[in-house]
C-alpha positions, 0 to 999 in steps of 0.5 A: 724134196729133202734138202741136199738130195741129188734126186728126190724120186718122191718129189719127182714122181718118176724114175731118174732119167739118165743119158749115158755118154761113152767113147770106146768099148762101153763096158761101164755103160753095159754094166749100168744098163745091166743093173738089177731092178734099176730105179732110173731110166736111160733115155739115150746113149751119146758118143763123142766117137763115130764109126767102128772105134765106138761100140755105142750103136751096138750097145744101143741096139742090144738094149733098145735105146736111141743112139747119137754120135757126134765125132769130136775129132771131126768137129775140131778138125773142120775148124782147124782147132786142137782138142785141148781146153787149156786155151780160151779158144779150146774151151769156147770150142768145147762149149760149142761142141757140147751144145748138141748133147745139151739139146738132146738132154733137154729134149729128153728131159734127162736129169743126170749125165752118166759118163761111162768111159767118155774121153772128152772134157764136158762143159755140161753140168750134172754129170757123174764120172768114174775115175781109176783112183782113190780120190779121197787121198789128197796132198798137204795142200788139199789137192787130190793125189791121183788125177788125170788120165795116168792115175793107175800108173802114177799110183803104182810108180808112187809105190801104192800097194792097193788101187781103188776106183771112185765116182765123182760129180764133175766140174771144170777141173780135172777130177776135182768135183764132189767125191761120191763113192770109192770102191774096195781096194785091189792089190797092185800086182807087179811081175818084178821089183818096182825099181826094175819096171821103172827102168823099162817104161814099155814094160811098166806101161803094160803092167799099169794097163793090166792093173787098170783092167783089173781095177775096172772089173772090181772097182769101176763096174761096181761103184759106177752103177751103184752110184747112179742107183743110189742117186735114183733112190734118193739116197745120196745128197750133197752138202753146201761144201760138196761132201756127199751124204748117204741117207742124210749122213755125211761121208767126207771120204766117199761112200763105201760099198761096205756101208750098203751091205 
């Protein structure tokens, strides 16, 4: 195996095996499954949401894949626990919940978890997530600027004129794992001056949601499947400091689509 490769197909002698995790509409998972000439195999789809609120079973049937759903709300409600992982008890509960998915991963011989709109905190290792912000942007203290569930809203309120999506390896922090890829930008679209929108929180919320939907199509749906494909092809690696490499060359700000043309 080449030192630092996330996955070496030559050494493995087989395609990368992926488990697709999702919670809702599953559009990112669909884009992953529609990858032309994939160098990977999706072993199964897993959802933390049971019932009609998740399209996982529909997608699994469409692509002839095994499907497993383990409702996180029912899990926590049965134990009288909140879903937060900010307390030792909450984190311990999350680890217990993740044991089910962990057993599936072991049973199917999965190499990588692809989080395609998975809304639960994950304690399992080896997962790639997609985030609606440019995670190469950092503060003076080195922390990432736009993290968490409201990254698009935060970027708009901060006056950013462009939005990007990023992929990263997850860790136990909030969007703090190694940065893998960053999408091309889309321009922020505002129907009124920003200060006017700030005075109307409901309208601002809708504007943020609209921009995030646009970003999903131009950003998430591009970098998420591309990142998994590059890993499967043995082109992405990680240095000891967590910097991603493309074909052996360091990319501190994440791989950009233009580098793949």
